N, CA, C, O and the ligand as a Tripos MOL2 file, in Angstrom:
@<TRIPOS>MOLECULE
protein
  277   275    70     0     0
PROTEIN
NO_CHARGES

@<TRIPOS>ATOM
      1 N          42.0860   16.0630  -37.8290 N.3       1 MET1
      2 CA         41.8280   16.3420  -36.4170 C.3       1 MET1
      3 C          40.3380   16.2760  -36.1280 C.2       1 MET1
      4 O          39.5240   16.7520  -36.9190 O.2       1 MET1
      5 N          39.9890   15.6940  -35.0110 N.am      2 ALA2
      6 CA         38.5790   15.6230  -34.6280 C.3       2 ALA2
      7 C          38.1240   16.9640  -34.0890 C.2       2 ALA2
      8 O          38.7290   17.5230  -33.1750 O.2       2 ALA2
      9 N          37.0700   17.4590  -34.6580 N.am      3 ASN3
     10 CA         36.5420   18.7540  -34.2280 C.3       3 ASN3
     11 C          35.0540   18.6460  -33.9430 C.2       3 ASN3
     12 O          34.3580   17.8700  -34.5990 O.2       3 ASN3
     13 N          34.5490   19.4090  -32.9760 N.am      4 PRO4
     14 CA         33.1030   19.4250  -32.7600 C.3       4 PRO4
     15 C          32.3920   20.0710  -33.9320 C.2       4 PRO4
     16 O          32.8560   21.0810  -34.4620 O.2       4 PRO4
     17 N          31.2550   19.4910  -34.3460 N.am      5 LYS5
     18 CA         30.5580   19.9800  -35.5380 C.3       5 LYS5
     19 C          29.8770   21.3060  -35.2710 C.2       5 LYS5
     20 O          29.8100   22.1680  -36.1470 O.2       5 LYS5
     21 N          29.3660   21.4700  -34.0440 N.am      6 LYS6
     22 CA         28.6640   22.7090  -33.7370 C.3       6 LYS6
     23 C          29.1030   23.2350  -32.3900 C.2       6 LYS6
     24 O          29.5100   22.4790  -31.5080 O.2       6 LYS6
     25 N          29.0130   24.5340  -32.2490 N.am      7 LYS7
     26 CA         29.3490   25.1670  -30.9740 C.3       7 LYS7
     27 C          28.3060   24.7850  -29.9280 C.2       7 LYS7
     28 O          27.1030   24.8150  -30.1910 O.2       7 LYS7
     29 N          28.7890   24.4220  -28.7330 N.am      8 ILE8
     30 CA         27.8670   24.1740  -27.6180 C.3       8 ILE8
     31 C          27.7410   25.4730  -26.8430 C.2       8 ILE8
     32 O          28.7150   25.9770  -26.2830 O.2       8 ILE8
     33 N          26.5160   26.0120  -26.8170 N.am      9 THR9
     34 CA         26.2950   27.3200  -26.2000 C.3       9 THR9
     35 C          26.3820   27.2300  -24.6830 C.2       9 THR9
     36 O          26.3440   26.1440  -24.1040 O.2       9 THR9
     37 N          26.4970   28.3700  -24.0690 N.am     10 HIS10
     38 CA         26.5560   28.4260  -22.6030 C.3      10 HIS10
     39 C          25.2950   27.8020  -22.0010 C.2      10 HIS10
     40 O          25.3530   27.0880  -21.0000 O.2      10 HIS10
     41 N          24.1410   28.0920  -22.6450 N.am     11 SER11
     42 CA         22.8830   27.6000  -22.0760 C.3      11 SER11
     43 C          22.8040   26.0790  -22.1750 C.2      11 SER11
     44 O          22.3190   25.4230  -21.2540 O.2      11 SER11
     45 N          23.2810   25.5100  -23.2970 N.am     12 ARG12
     46 CA         23.2410   24.0500  -23.4330 C.3      12 ARG12
     47 C          24.1610   23.3960  -22.4170 C.2      12 ARG12
     48 O          23.8180   22.3820  -21.8080 O.2      12 ARG12
     49 N          25.3260   23.9860  -22.2450 N.am     13 LYS13
     50 CA         26.2810   23.4420  -21.2760 C.3      13 LYS13
     51 C          25.6880   23.4930  -19.8630 C.2      13 LYS13
     52 O          25.7460   22.5210  -19.1090 O.2      13 LYS13
     53 N          25.1090   24.6680  -19.5260 N.am     14 GLY14
     54 CA         24.5230   24.8370  -18.2120 C.3      14 GLY14
     55 C          23.3730   23.8860  -17.9770 C.2      14 GLY14
     56 O          23.2110   23.3320  -16.8900 O.2      14 GLY14
     57 N          22.5720   23.7040  -19.0220 N.am     15 ASN15
     58 CA         21.4270   22.7980  -18.9370 C.3      15 ASN15
     59 C          21.8990   21.3710  -18.6720 C.2      15 ASN15
     60 O          21.3140   20.6630  -17.8520 O.2      15 ASN15
     61 N          22.9520   20.9500  -19.3610 N.am     16 ARG16
     62 CA         23.4750   19.6040  -19.1750 C.3      16 ARG16
     63 C          23.9830   19.4340  -17.7460 C.2      16 ARG16
     64 O          23.6790   18.4360  -17.0920 O.2      16 ARG16
     65 N          24.7530   20.4040  -17.2610 N.am     17 TYR17
     66 CA         25.3130   20.2980  -15.9200 C.3      17 TYR17
     67 C          24.2210   20.3330  -14.8610 C.2      17 TYR17
     68 O          24.3660   19.7340  -13.7950 O.2      17 TYR17
     69 N          23.1180   21.0400  -15.1530 N.am     18 SER18
     70 CA         22.0360   21.0930  -14.1710 C.3      18 SER18
     71 C          21.3830   19.7250  -14.0150 C.2      18 SER18
     72 O          20.9190   19.3720  -12.9300 O.2      18 SER18
     73 N          21.3490   18.9530  -15.1040 N.am     19 LYS19
     74 CA         20.7290   17.6290  -15.0490 C.3      19 LYS19
     75 C          21.5880   16.6370  -14.2950 C.2      19 LYS19
     76 O          21.0730   15.7630  -13.5990 O.2      19 LYS19
     77 N          22.8890   16.7690  -14.4320 N.am     20 VAL20
     78 CA         23.7940   15.8230  -13.7770 C.3      20 VAL20
     79 C          24.4990   16.4810  -12.6080 C.2      20 VAL20
     80 O          25.5710   16.0520  -12.1820 O.2      20 VAL20
     81 N          23.8700   17.5400  -12.0930 N.am     21 LYS21
     82 CA         24.5460   18.3620  -11.0900 C.3      21 LYS21
     83 C          24.9270   17.5420   -9.8550 C.2      21 LYS21
     84 O          26.0410   17.6650   -9.3450 O.2      21 LYS21
     85 N          24.0060   16.7120   -9.3810 N.am     22 LEU22
     86 CA         24.2830   15.9540   -8.1610 C.3      22 LEU22
     87 C          25.4810   15.0330   -8.3540 C.2      22 LEU22
     88 O          26.3800   14.9870   -7.5140 O.2      22 LEU22
     89 N          25.4870   14.2970   -9.4690 N.am     23 ALA23
     90 CA         26.5930   13.3950   -9.7410 C.3      23 ALA23
     91 C          27.8760   14.1890   -9.9340 C.2      23 ALA23
     92 O          28.9520   13.7700   -9.5090 O.2      23 ALA23
     93 N          27.7450   15.3510  -10.5870 N.am     24 PHE24
     94 CA         28.8990   16.1960  -10.8610 C.3      24 PHE24
     95 C          29.5330   16.6620   -9.5590 C.2      24 PHE24
     96 O          30.7510   16.6000   -9.3930 O.2      24 PHE24
     97 N          28.6940   17.1280   -8.6370 N.am     25 VAL25
     98 CA         29.1990   17.6290   -7.3610 C.3      25 VAL25
     99 C          29.8160   16.5020   -6.5510 C.2      25 VAL25
    100 O          30.8400   16.6830   -5.8920 O.2      25 VAL25
    101 N          29.1740   15.3220   -6.6080 N.am     26 ARG26
    102 CA         29.6890   14.1920   -5.8400 C.3      26 ARG26
    103 C          31.0660   13.7830   -6.3430 C.2      26 ARG26
    104 O          31.9550   13.4570   -5.5570 O.2      26 ARG26
    105 N          31.2360   13.8020   -7.6840 N.am     27 ASN27
    106 CA         32.4870   13.3030   -8.2400 C.3      27 ASN27
    107 C          33.6020   14.3320   -8.1950 C.2      27 ASN27
    108 O          34.7720   13.9740   -8.0630 O.2      27 ASN27
    109 N          33.2470   15.6240   -8.3040 N.am     28 PHE28
    110 CA         34.2960   16.6270   -8.4010 C.3      28 PHE28
    111 C          34.1780   17.5960   -7.2350 C.2      28 PHE28
    112 O          33.3940   18.5440   -7.2800 O.2      28 PHE28
    113 N          34.9540   17.3530   -6.1990 N.am     29 GLY29
    114 CA         35.0320   18.2950   -5.1040 C.3      29 GLY29
    115 C          33.8650   18.2650   -4.1520 C.2      29 GLY29
    116 O          33.6150   19.2400   -3.4430 O.2      29 GLY29
    117 N          33.1380   17.1450   -4.1230 N.am     30 GLY30
    118 CA         32.0320   17.0250   -3.1900 C.3      30 GLY30
    119 C          32.5220   16.7460   -1.7800 C.2      30 GLY30
    120 O          33.7100   16.5250   -1.5470 O.2      30 GLY30
    121 N          31.5830   16.7610   -0.8470 N.am     31 LEU31
    122 CA         31.9490   16.4990    0.5360 C.3      31 LEU31
    123 C          31.7630   15.0230    0.8630 C.2      31 LEU31
    124 O          30.7660   14.4110    0.4790 O.2      31 LEU31
    125 N          32.7370   14.4580    1.5780 N.am     32 VAL32
    126 CA         32.6580   13.0690    2.0080 C.3      32 VAL32
    127 C          32.9760   13.0150    3.4980 C.2      32 VAL32
    128 O          33.4460   13.9910    4.0830 O.2      32 VAL32
    129 N          32.7130   11.8660    4.0960 N.am     33 ARG33
    130 CA         33.0210   11.6860    5.5130 C.3      33 ARG33
    131 C          34.4730   11.2230    5.6540 C.2      33 ARG33
    132 O          34.9380   10.3540    4.9170 O.2      33 ARG33
    133 N          35.1710   11.8200    6.6090 N.am     34 CYS34
    134 CA         36.5260   11.3690    6.9110 C.3      34 CYS34
    135 C          36.4580    9.9730    7.5240 C.2      34 CYS34
    136 O          35.6510    9.7100    8.4160 O.2      34 CYS34
    137 N          37.3280    9.0740    7.0250 N.am     35 ALA35
    138 CA         37.3150    7.6980    7.5130 C.3      35 ALA35
    139 C          37.8690    7.6140    8.9280 C.2      35 ALA35
    140 O          37.5980    6.6490    9.6430 O.2      35 ALA35
    141 N          38.6360    8.6040    9.3360 N.am     36 HIS36
    142 CA         39.2830    8.5610   10.6420 C.3      36 HIS36
    143 C          38.4460    9.2350   11.7250 C.2      36 HIS36
    144 O          38.2070    8.6500   12.7810 O.2      36 HIS36
    145 N          37.9920   10.4890   11.4590 N.am     37 CYS37
    146 CA         37.2610   11.2290   12.4960 C.3      37 CYS37
    147 C          35.7840   11.4060   12.1390 C.2      37 CYS37
    148 O          35.0180   11.9470   12.9370 O.2      37 CYS37
    149 N          35.3770   10.9590   10.9520 N.am     38 ASN38
    150 CA         33.9680   10.9420   10.5320 C.3      38 ASN38
    151 C          33.3640   12.3370   10.3780 C.2      38 ASN38
    152 O          32.1450   12.4910   10.4460 O.2      38 ASN38
    153 N          34.2000   13.3520   10.1720 N.am     39 LYS39
    154 CA         33.6780   14.6870    9.9120 C.3      39 LYS39
    155 C          33.5830   14.9090    8.4040 C.2      39 LYS39
    156 O          34.2260   14.2050    7.6250 O.2      39 LYS39
    157 N          32.7780   15.8900    7.9990 N.am     40 LEU40
    158 CA         32.6450   16.1980    6.5690 C.3      40 LEU40
    159 C          33.8970   16.9150    6.0730 C.2      40 LEU40
    160 O          34.2820   17.9580    6.6010 O.2      40 LEU40
    161 N          34.5270   16.3370    5.0480 N.am     41 ILE41
    162 CA         35.7290   16.9520    4.4800 C.3      41 ILE41
    163 C          35.6170   16.9420    2.9610 C.2      41 ILE41
    164 O          34.7670   16.2420    2.4110 O.2      41 ILE41
    165 N          36.4580   17.7070    2.2800 N.am     42 ARG42
    166 CA         36.4960   17.6870    0.8150 C.3      42 ARG42
    167 C          37.1420   16.3910    0.3590 C.2      42 ARG42
    168 O          38.1380   15.9470    0.9300 O.2      42 ARG42
    169 N          36.5650   15.7850   -0.6820 N.am     43 SER43
    170 CA         37.1270   14.5310   -1.1760 C.3      43 SER43
    171 C          38.4830   14.7870   -1.8240 C.2      43 SER43
    172 O          38.7130   15.8600   -2.3810 O.2      43 SER43
    173 N          39.3650   13.8250   -1.7560 N.am     44 HIS44
    174 CA         40.7180   13.8810   -2.3250 C.3      44 HIS44
    175 C          41.5580   14.9730   -1.6590 C.2      44 HIS44
    176 O          42.4890   15.5080   -2.2610 O.2      44 HIS44
    177 N          41.2190   15.2920   -0.4170 N.am     45 HIS45
    178 CA         42.0150   16.2590    0.3380 C.3      45 HIS45
    179 C          42.3510   15.6580    1.6990 C.2      45 HIS45
    180 O          41.5980   14.8400    2.2280 O.2      45 HIS45
    181 N          43.4930   16.0710    2.2620 N.am     46 VAL46
    182 CA         43.8420   15.6590    3.6110 C.3      46 VAL46
    183 C          42.8210   16.2510    4.5750 C.2      46 VAL46
    184 O          42.4380   17.4140    4.4480 O.2      46 VAL46
    185 N          42.3850   15.4490    5.5320 N.am     47 CYS47
    186 CA         41.4000   15.9210    6.4990 C.3      47 CYS47
    187 C          41.9800   17.0780    7.3070 C.2      47 CYS47
    188 O          43.0720   16.9680    7.8650 O.2      47 CYS47
    189 N          41.2400   18.1910    7.3660 N.am     48 MET48
    190 CA         41.7530   19.3760    8.0570 C.3      48 MET48
    191 C          41.5760   19.2790    9.5660 C.2      48 MET48
    192 O          42.1020   20.1120   10.3040 O.2      48 MET48
    193 N          40.8390   18.2670   10.0360 N.am     49 TYR49
    194 CA         40.6070   18.1210   11.4680 C.3      49 TYR49
    195 C          41.6260   17.1910   12.1060 C.2      49 TYR49
    196 O          42.1640   17.4950   13.1700 O.2      49 TYR49
    197 N          41.9010   16.0380   11.4510 N.am     50 CYS50
    198 CA         42.8020   15.0590   12.0560 C.3      50 CYS50
    199 C          44.0790   14.8500   11.2340 C.2      50 CYS50
    200 O          45.0160   14.2190   11.7250 O.2      50 CYS50
    201 N          44.1420   15.3550   10.0120 N.am     51 GLY51
    202 CA         45.3600   15.2580    9.2160 C.3      51 GLY51
    203 C          45.5580   13.9120    8.5480 C.2      51 GLY51
    204 O          46.6580   13.5960    8.0950 O.2      51 GLY51
    205 N          44.4850   13.1040    8.4820 N.am     52 TYR52
    206 CA         44.5940   11.7950    7.8550 C.3      52 TYR52
    207 C          44.1350   11.8480    6.4040 C.2      52 TYR52
    208 O          43.2420   12.6180    6.0500 O.2      52 TYR52
    209 N          44.7590   11.0180    5.5710 N.am     53 TYR53
    210 CA         44.3010   10.8220    4.2020 C.3      53 TYR53
    211 C          44.5180    9.3730    3.8350 C.2      53 TYR53
    212 O          45.6210    8.8510    4.0010 O.2      53 TYR53
    213 N          43.4700    8.7020    3.3320 N.am     54 ASP54
    214 CA         43.5330    7.2990    2.9200 C.3      54 ASP54
    215 C          44.0090    6.4140    4.0730 C.2      54 ASP54
    216 O          44.7580    5.4620    3.8560 O.2      54 ASP54
    217 N          43.5720    6.7300    5.3060 N.am     55 GLY55
    218 CA         43.9000    5.9130    6.4580 C.3      55 GLY55
    219 C          45.3060    6.1010    6.9850 C.2      55 GLY55
    220 O          45.7420    5.3800    7.8830 O.2      55 GLY55
    221 N          46.0400    7.0990    6.4140 N.am     56 LYS56
    222 CA         47.4130    7.3310    6.8590 C.3      56 LYS56
    223 C          47.5300    8.7350    7.4320 C.2      56 LYS56
    224 O          46.8650    9.6630    6.9710 O.2      56 LYS56
    225 N          48.3780    8.8810    8.4370 N.am     57 LEU57
    226 CA         48.6060   10.2050    9.0250 C.3      57 LEU57
    227 C          49.5390   10.9970    8.1140 C.2      57 LEU57
    228 O          50.6930   10.6150    7.9220 O.2      57 LEU57
    229 N          49.0460   12.0940    7.5540 N.am     58 ILE58
    230 CA         49.8380   12.8910    6.6190 C.3      58 ILE58
    231 C          50.3870   14.1280    7.3120 C.2      58 ILE58
    232 O          51.5790   14.4250    7.2270 O.2      58 ILE58
    233 N          49.4920   14.8570    8.0080 N.am     59 VAL59
    234 CA         49.8940   16.0940    8.6750 C.3      59 VAL59
    235 C          49.6450   15.9370   10.1640 C.2      59 VAL59
    236 O          48.5100   15.7290   10.5900 O.2      59 VAL59
    237 N          50.7060   16.0380   10.9560 N.am     60 LYS60
    238 CA         50.5260   15.9810   12.4060 C.3      60 LYS60
    239 C          49.9250   17.2950   12.8720 C.2      60 LYS60
    240 O          50.3730   18.3700   12.4710 O.2      60 LYS60
    241 N          48.9050   17.2050   13.7220 N.am     61 GLN61
    242 CA         48.1920   18.4040   14.1360 C.3      61 GLN61
    243 C          49.0750   19.3430   14.9520 C.2      61 GLN61
    244 O          48.8870   20.5590   14.8990 O.2      61 GLN61
    245 N          50.0500   18.7970   15.7170 N.am     62 GLU62
    246 CA         50.9620   19.6420   16.5000 C.3      62 GLU62
    247 C          51.8110   20.5150   15.5850 C.2      62 GLU62
    248 O          52.0100   21.7040   15.8350 O.2      62 GLU62
    249 N          52.3130   19.8840   14.5020 N.am     63 GLU63
    250 CA         53.1330   20.6240   13.5430 C.3      63 GLU63
    251 C          52.3390   21.7420   12.9010 C.2      63 GLU63
    252 O          52.8290   22.8510   12.6890 O.2      63 GLU63
    253 N          51.0710   21.4020   12.5950 N.am     64 LYS64
    254 CA         50.2130   22.3690   11.9290 C.3      64 LYS64
    255 C          50.0040   23.6060   12.8160 C.2      64 LYS64
    256 O          50.0220   24.7440   12.3450 O.2      64 LYS64
    257 N          49.8010   23.3370   14.1460 N.am     65 LYS65
    258 CA         49.5700   24.4420   15.0740 C.3      65 LYS65
    259 C          50.7960   25.3340   15.1700 C.2      65 LYS65
    260 O          50.6840   26.5590   15.2150 O.2      65 LYS65
    261 N          52.0110   24.6860   15.2030 N.am     66 LYS66
    262 CA         53.2630   25.4460   15.2900 C.3      66 LYS66
    263 C          53.4320   26.3120   14.0460 C.2      66 LYS66
    264 O          53.8340   27.4720   14.1330 O.2      66 LYS66
    265 N          53.1160   25.7300   12.8790 N.am     67 ALA67
    266 CA         53.2970   26.4420   11.6150 C.3      67 ALA67
    267 C          52.3750   27.6590   11.5350 C.2      67 ALA67
    268 O          52.7600   28.7140   11.0320 O.2      67 ALA67
    269 N          51.1420   27.4900   12.0420 N.am     68 SER68
    270 CA         50.1810   28.5890   11.9400 C.3      68 SER68
    271 C          50.4540   29.6540   12.9900 C.2      68 SER68
    272 O          50.1210   30.8220   12.7880 O.2      68 SER68
    273 N          51.0700   29.2590   14.1310 N.am     69 ALA69
    274 CA         51.2890   30.2280   15.2170 C.3      69 ALA69
    275 C          52.4900   31.1510   14.9240 C.2      69 ALA69
    276 O          52.8110   32.0210   15.7340 O.2      69 ALA69
    277 ZN         39.5860   13.3840    9.8600 Zn       70 ZN70
@<TRIPOS>BOND
     1     1     2 1
     2     2     3 1
     3     3     4 2
     4     3     5 am
     5     5     6 1
     6     6     7 1
     7     7     8 2
     8     7     9 am
     9     9    10 1
    10    10    11 1
    11    11    12 2
    12    11    13 am
    13    13    14 1
    14    14    15 1
    15    15    16 2
    16    15    17 am
    17    17    18 1
    18    18    19 1
    19    19    20 2
    20    19    21 am
    21    21    22 1
    22    22    23 1
    23    23    24 2
    24    23    25 am
    25    25    26 1
    26    26    27 1
    27    27    28 2
    28    27    29 am
    29    29    30 1
    30    30    31 1
    31    31    32 2
    32    31    33 am
    33    33    34 1
    34    34    35 1
    35    35    36 2
    36    35    37 am
    37    37    38 1
    38    38    39 1
    39    39    40 2
    40    39    41 am
    41    41    42 1
    42    42    43 1
    43    43    44 2
    44    43    45 am
    45    45    46 1
    46    46    47 1
    47    47    48 2
    48    47    49 am
    49    49    50 1
    50    50    51 1
    51    51    52 2
    52    51    53 am
    53    53    54 1
    54    54    55 1
    55    55    56 2
    56    55    57 am
    57    57    58 1
    58    58    59 1
    59    59    60 2
    60    59    61 am
    61    61    62 1
    62    62    63 1
    63    63    64 2
    64    63    65 am
    65    65    66 1
    66    66    67 1
    67    67    68 2
    68    67    69 am
    69    69    70 1
    70    70    71 1
    71    71    72 2
    72    71    73 am
    73    73    74 1
    74    74    75 1
    75    75    76 2
    76    75    77 am
    77    77    78 1
    78    78    79 1
    79    79    80 2
    80    79    81 am
    81    81    82 1
    82    82    83 1
    83    83    84 2
    84    83    85 am
    85    85    86 1
    86    86    87 1
    87    87    88 2
    88    87    89 am
    89    89    90 1
    90    90    91 1
    91    91    92 2
    92    91    93 am
    93    93    94 1
    94    94    95 1
    95    95    96 2
    96    95    97 am
    97    97    98 1
    98    98    99 1
    99    99   100 2
   100    99   101 am
   101   101   102 1
   102   102   103 1
   103   103   104 2
   104   103   105 am
   105   105   106 1
   106   106   107 1
   107   107   108 2
   108   107   109 am
   109   109   110 1
   110   110   111 1
   111   111   112 2
   112   111   113 am
   113   113   114 1
   114   114   115 1
   115   115   116 2
   116   115   117 am
   117   117   118 1
   118   118   119 1
   119   119   120 2
   120   119   121 am
   121   121   122 1
   122   122   123 1
   123   123   124 2
   124   123   125 am
   125   125   126 1
   126   126   127 1
   127   127   128 2
   128   127   129 am
   129   129   130 1
   130   130   131 1
   131   131   132 2
   132   131   133 am
   133   133   134 1
   134   134   135 1
   135   135   136 2
   136   135   137 am
   137   137   138 1
   138   138   139 1
   139   139   140 2
   140   139   141 am
   141   141   142 1
   142   142   143 1
   143   143   144 2
   144   143   145 am
   145   145   146 1
   146   146   147 1
   147   147   148 2
   148   147   149 am
   149   149   150 1
   150   150   151 1
   151   151   152 2
   152   151   153 am
   153   153   154 1
   154   154   155 1
   155   155   156 2
   156   155   157 am
   157   157   158 1
   158   158   159 1
   159   159   160 2
   160   159   161 am
   161   161   162 1
   162   162   163 1
   163   163   164 2
   164   163   165 am
   165   165   166 1
   166   166   167 1
   167   167   168 2
   168   167   169 am
   169   169   170 1
   170   170   171 1
   171   171   172 2
   172   171   173 am
   173   173   174 1
   174   174   175 1
   175   175   176 2
   176   175   177 am
   177   177   178 1
   178   178   179 1
   179   179   180 2
   180   179   181 am
   181   181   182 1
   182   182   183 1
   183   183   184 2
   184   183   185 am
   185   185   186 1
   186   186   187 1
   187   187   188 2
   188   187   189 am
   189   189   190 1
   190   190   191 1
   191   191   192 2
   192   191   193 am
   193   193   194 1
   194   194   195 1
   195   195   196 2
   196   195   197 am
   197   197   198 1
   198   198   199 1
   199   199   200 2
   200   199   201 am
   201   201   202 1
   202   202   203 1
   203   203   204 2
   204   203   205 am
   205   205   206 1
   206   206   207 1
   207   207   208 2
   208   207   209 am
   209   209   210 1
   210   210   211 1
   211   211   212 2
   212   211   213 am
   213   213   214 1
   214   214   215 1
   215   215   216 2
   216   215   217 am
   217   217   218 1
   218   218   219 1
   219   219   220 2
   220   219   221 am
   221   221   222 1
   222   222   223 1
   223   223   224 2
   224   223   225 am
   225   225   226 1
   226   226   227 1
   227   227   228 2
   228   227   229 am
   229   229   230 1
   230   230   231 1
   231   231   232 2
   232   231   233 am
   233   233   234 1
   234   234   235 1
   235   235   236 2
   236   235   237 am
   237   237   238 1
   238   238   239 1
   239   239   240 2
   240   239   241 am
   241   241   242 1
   242   242   243 1
   243   243   244 2
   244   243   245 am
   245   245   246 1
   246   246   247 1
   247   247   248 2
   248   247   249 am
   249   249   250 1
   250   250   251 1
   251   251   252 2
   252   251   253 am
   253   253   254 1
   254   254   255 1
   255   255   256 2
   256   255   257 am
   257   257   258 1
   258   258   259 1
   259   259   260 2
   260   259   261 am
   261   261   262 1
   262   262   263 1
   263   263   264 2
   264   263   265 am
   265   265   266 1
   266   266   267 1
   267   267   268 2
   268   267   269 am
   269   269   270 1
   270   270   271 1
   271   271   272 2
   272   271   273 am
   273   273   274 1
   274   274   275 1
   275   275   276 2
@<TRIPOS>SUBSTRUCTURE
     1 MET1         2 RESIDUE 1 A MET
     2 ALA2         6 RESIDUE 1 A ALA
     3 ASN3        10 RESIDUE 1 A ASN
     4 PRO4        14 RESIDUE 1 A PRO
     5 LYS5        18 RESIDUE 1 A LYS
     6 LYS6        22 RESIDUE 1 A LYS
     7 LYS7        26 RESIDUE 1 A LYS
     8 ILE8        30 RESIDUE 1 A ILE
     9 THR9        34 RESIDUE 1 A THR
    10 HIS10       38 RESIDUE 1 A HIS
    11 SER11       42 RESIDUE 1 A SER
    12 ARG12       46 RESIDUE 1 A ARG
    13 LYS13       50 RESIDUE 1 A LYS
    14 GLY14       54 RESIDUE 1 A GLY
    15 ASN15       58 RESIDUE 1 A ASN
    16 ARG16       62 RESIDUE 1 A ARG
    17 TYR17       66 RESIDUE 1 A TYR
    18 SER18       70 RESIDUE 1 A SER
    19 LYS19       74 RESIDUE 1 A LYS
    20 VAL20       78 RESIDUE 1 A VAL
    21 LYS21       82 RESIDUE 1 A LYS
    22 LEU22       86 RESIDUE 1 A LEU
    23 ALA23       90 RESIDUE 1 A ALA
    24 PHE24       94 RESIDUE 1 A PHE
    25 VAL25       98 RESIDUE 1 A VAL
    26 ARG26      102 RESIDUE 1 A ARG
    27 ASN27      106 RESIDUE 1 A ASN
    28 PHE28      110 RESIDUE 1 A PHE
    29 GLY29      114 RESIDUE 1 A GLY
    30 GLY30      118 RESIDUE 1 A GLY
    31 LEU31      122 RESIDUE 1 A LEU
    32 VAL32      126 RESIDUE 1 A VAL
    33 ARG33      130 RESIDUE 1 A ARG
    34 CYS34      134 RESIDUE 1 A CYS
    35 ALA35      138 RESIDUE 1 A ALA
    36 HIS36      142 RESIDUE 1 A HIS
    37 CYS37      146 RESIDUE 1 A CYS
    38 ASN38      150 RESIDUE 1 A ASN
    39 LYS39      154 RESIDUE 1 A LYS
    40 LEU40      158 RESIDUE 1 A LEU
    41 ILE41      162 RESIDUE 1 A ILE
    42 ARG42      166 RESIDUE 1 A ARG
    43 SER43      170 RESIDUE 1 A SER
    44 HIS44      174 RESIDUE 1 A HIS
    45 HIS45      178 RESIDUE 1 A HIS
    46 VAL46      182 RESIDUE 1 A VAL
    47 CYS47      186 RESIDUE 1 A CYS
    48 MET48      190 RESIDUE 1 A MET
    49 TYR49      194 RESIDUE 1 A TYR
    50 CYS50      198 RESIDUE 1 A CYS
    51 GLY51      202 RESIDUE 1 A GLY
    52 TYR52      206 RESIDUE 1 A TYR
    53 TYR53      210 RESIDUE 1 A TYR
    54 ASP54      214 RESIDUE 1 A ASP
    55 GLY55      218 RESIDUE 1 A GLY
    56 LYS56      222 RESIDUE 1 A LYS
    57 LEU57      226 RESIDUE 1 A LEU
    58 ILE58      230 RESIDUE 1 A ILE
    59 VAL59      234 RESIDUE 1 A VAL
    60 LYS60      238 RESIDUE 1 A LYS
    61 GLN61      242 RESIDUE 1 A GLN
    62 GLU62      246 RESIDUE 1 A GLU
    63 GLU63      250 RESIDUE 1 A GLU
    64 LYS64      254 RESIDUE 1 A LYS
    65 LYS65      258 RESIDUE 1 A LYS
    66 LYS66      262 RESIDUE 1 A LYS
    67 ALA67      266 RESIDUE 1 A ALA
    68 SER68      270 RESIDUE 1 A SER
    69 ALA69      274 RESIDUE 1 A ALA
    70 ZN70       277 GROUP 0 **** ****
């Protein structure tokens, strides 16, 4: 079995993430512009303003309002 030769300490891990923090944030859960309404939304999530994802209507806003009311 492949095993790491040495323990990676919390500080080393944190140091590494601090160097690539911008790329890390962009790739994992960063904010992107919605292609439909152009508002800032979380990447890989349905837009909470217009209900679109990947150019398709996923959640109708009327339904959402009824569900929350
Ligand atoms: Zn949108």
